C-alpha positions as CSV (number, residue, x, y, z in Angstrom):
1,M,0.0,0.0,0.0
2,T,1.5,3.3,-1.0
3,R,1.5,6.4,1.2
4,E,-1.2,8.0,-0.9
5,E,-3.4,4.9,-0.6
6,K,-2.8,4.9,3.2
7,S,-3.7,8.5,3.4
8,I,-6.9,8.0,1.5
9,A,-7.8,5.0,3.7
10,I,-7.2,7.0,6.9
11,E,-9.3,9.8,5.5
12,N,-12.1,7.4,4.7
13,L,-11.9,5.8,8.2
14,T,-11.9,9.2,9.9
15,A,-15.0,10.1,7.9
16,Q,-16.7,6.9,9.0
17,L,-15.8,7.4,12.6
18,A,-17.1,11.0,12.5
19,G,-20.4,9.8,11.2
20,T,-21.2,7.6,14.1
21,N,-21.0,7.4,17.9
22,I,-21.2,3.6,18.0
23,I,-18.1,1.5,17.1
24,Y,-17.3,-2.0,18.1
25,V,-13.8,-3.5,17.5
26,S,-13.5,-7.2,17.3
27,D,-11.4,-10.1,16.1
28,I,-13.1,-12.2,13.5
29,S,-10.0,-14.0,12.3
30,G,-10.3,-17.8,12.0
31,L,-13.9,-17.8,11.0
32,N,-14.5,-20.0,7.9
33,A,-16.0,-18.5,4.7
34,E,-19.5,-19.6,5.5
35,T,-19.5,-18.2,9.0
36,T,-18.0,-14.9,7.9
37,S,-20.6,-14.7,5.1
38,N,-23.4,-15.3,7.7
39,L,-21.9,-12.7,10.0
40,R,-21.8,-10.1,7.2
41,R,-25.4,-11.0,6.2
42,A,-26.6,-10.6,9.8
43,C,-24.8,-7.3,10.1
44,F,-26.3,-6.1,6.8
45,K,-29.8,-7.0,7.9
46,A,-29.3,-5.2,11.2
47,G,-28.0,-2.1,9.5
48,I,-24.5,-2.6,10.8
49,K,-21.4,-1.9,8.6
50,L,-18.7,-4.6,9.2
51,E,-15.3,-3.8,7.8
52,V,-11.9,-5.5,8.3
53,V,-9.3,-2.8,9.0
54,K,-5.6,-2.3,9.4
55,N,-4.8,-1.5,13.0
56,T,-2.3,1.3,12.3
57,L,-4.7,3.0,9.9
58,L,-7.6,2.8,12.4
59,A,-5.4,4.1,15.1
60,K,-4.4,7.1,13.0
61,A,-8.0,7.7,12.0
62,M,-9.0,7.6,15.7
63,E,-6.2,10.1,16.5
64,A,-7.4,12.4,13.7
65,S,-11.1,12.2,14.8
66,A,-12.8,14.8,17.0
67,N,-14.0,12.0,19.3
68,D,-11.9,10.9,22.3
69,Y,-11.4,7.2,22.0
70,G,-9.5,7.0,25.3
71,D,-7.7,3.6,25.6
72,L,-9.5,2.0,22.6
73,P,-6.5,2.2,20.3
74,T,-4.6,0.0,22.8
75,V,-6.7,-3.0,21.7
76,L,-5.7,-2.7,18.1
77,T,-3.5,-5.8,17.9
78,G,-3.8,-8.8,15.7
79,N,-6.7,-8.9,13.3
80,S,-9.4,-6.2,13.7
81,A,-12.8,-5.6,12.3
82,I,-15.1,-2.7,13.1
83,F,-18.8,-2.8,13.5
84,I,-20.4,0.6,12.8
85,S,-24.0,1.0,13.9
86,D,-26.7,3.5,14.7
87,V,-28.1,1.2,17.5
88,A,-25.9,0.8,20.6
89,N,-26.7,-2.8,21.4
90,A,-27.1,-4.2,17.8
91,P,-23.4,-5.3,17.3
92,G,-23.3,-6.7,20.8
93,K,-26.4,-8.8,20.1
94,I,-24.9,-10.1,16.9
95,I,-21.6,-11.0,18.4
96,K,-23.3,-12.7,21.3
97,D,-25.5,-14.6,18.9
98,F,-22.6,-15.8,16.9
99,R,-20.7,-16.8,20.0
100,K,-23.3,-19.5,20.7
101,K,-21.9,-21.5,17.8
102,S,-18.2,-20.4,17.8
103,D,-15.6,-18.7,20.0
104,K,-15.4,-15.8,17.6
105,P,-15.9,-12.9,17.1
106,V,-14.0,-11.8,20.2
107,L,-14.9,-8.3,21.4
108,K,-11.8,-6.2,21.8
109,G,-13.5,-2.9,22.7
110,A,-16.3,-0.5,21.9
111,Y,-17.0,3.2,21.7
112,I,-20.6,4.1,22.5
113,N,-21.7,7.7,22.8
114,S,-18.4,8.9,24.3
115,E,-18.0,5.9,26.6
116,V,-15.1,3.4,26.0
117,Y,-15.5,-0.3,26.9
118,I,-12.4,-2.5,26.8
119,G,-12.3,-6.3,26.7
120,D,-14.5,-9.3,25.8
121,N,-15.9,-9.3,29.4
122,Q,-18.0,-6.2,28.4
123,L,-20.0,-8.1,25.8
124,E,-22.9,-9.0,28.0
125,A,-23.3,-5.5,29.2
126,L,-23.1,-4.1,25.7
127,A,-25.6,-6.5,24.3
128,T,-28.1,-5.5,26.9
129,I,-27.8,-1.8,26.6
130,K,-31.2,-0.4,25.8
131,S,-31.4,1.4,22.4
132,K,-32.7,4.9,22.2
133,E,-36.0,3.7,20.8
134,E,-36.4,1.2,23.7
135,L,-35.8,3.9,26.3
136,L,-38.2,6.3,24.6
137,G,-40.8,3.6,24.5
138,E,-40.4,2.9,28.2
139,L,-40.5,6.6,29.0
140,I,-43.7,7.1,27.0
141,G,-45.2,4.1,28.7
142,L,-44.3,5.5,32.1
143,L,-45.7,8.9,31.2
144,Q,-49.0,7.4,29.8
145,S,-49.6,5.1,32.7
146,P,-50.6,7.7,35.3
147,A,-52.7,9.6,32.7
148,Q,-54.5,6.4,31.8
149,R,-55.2,5.6,35.4
150,I,-56.7,9.1,35.9
151,I,-58.8,8.8,32.8
152,S,-60.0,5.4,33.9
153,A,-60.9,6.7,37.4
154,L,-62.7,9.7,36.0
155,Q,-64.7,7.4,33.6
156,N,-65.6,5.1,36.5
157,K,-66.6,8.1,38.6
158,F,-68.7,9.5,35.7
159,A,-70.4,6.2,35.1
160,A,-71.2,5.9,38.8
161,S,-72.7,9.4,39.0
162,E,-74.8,8.6,35.9
163,E,-76.1,5.5,37.6
164,E,-77.0,7.5,40.7
165,A,-78.7,10.1,38.6
166,E,-80.8,7.5,36.9
167,A,-81.9,5.9,40.2
């Protein structure tokens, strides 16, 4: 790879990193062709971009980015692939699902909304993070619940007063 090609690759990675707040770094080496294809297909269906990257280029892109990736560049050893997503828990769920059949992919680290997670032991926590949509749904449910109870109580009170008026 020439210097110019490396420079272009770093610029492309920097642009990708700037366009998202959710990045998982994992090791998918050793997966056979069929499993890799299944992983890519699952990522595509979930709206996740999966890309195998060179560690040095990704480290330079992280350095050039406006985001603070903290210690995340320290996990860039061996083979690395990045999962770029709009939903915080989606890559974690896919990795966890694939780990039921294989010991790969191995989570090296993740960057989610300015928080850095290092190590494969973080996978369970990352897979169970609630997405923005799930949190909004819960919040709306909580807000609607008291209002629904008040409306129900008023309806019951109104129905009871109508019965009294008729009697």
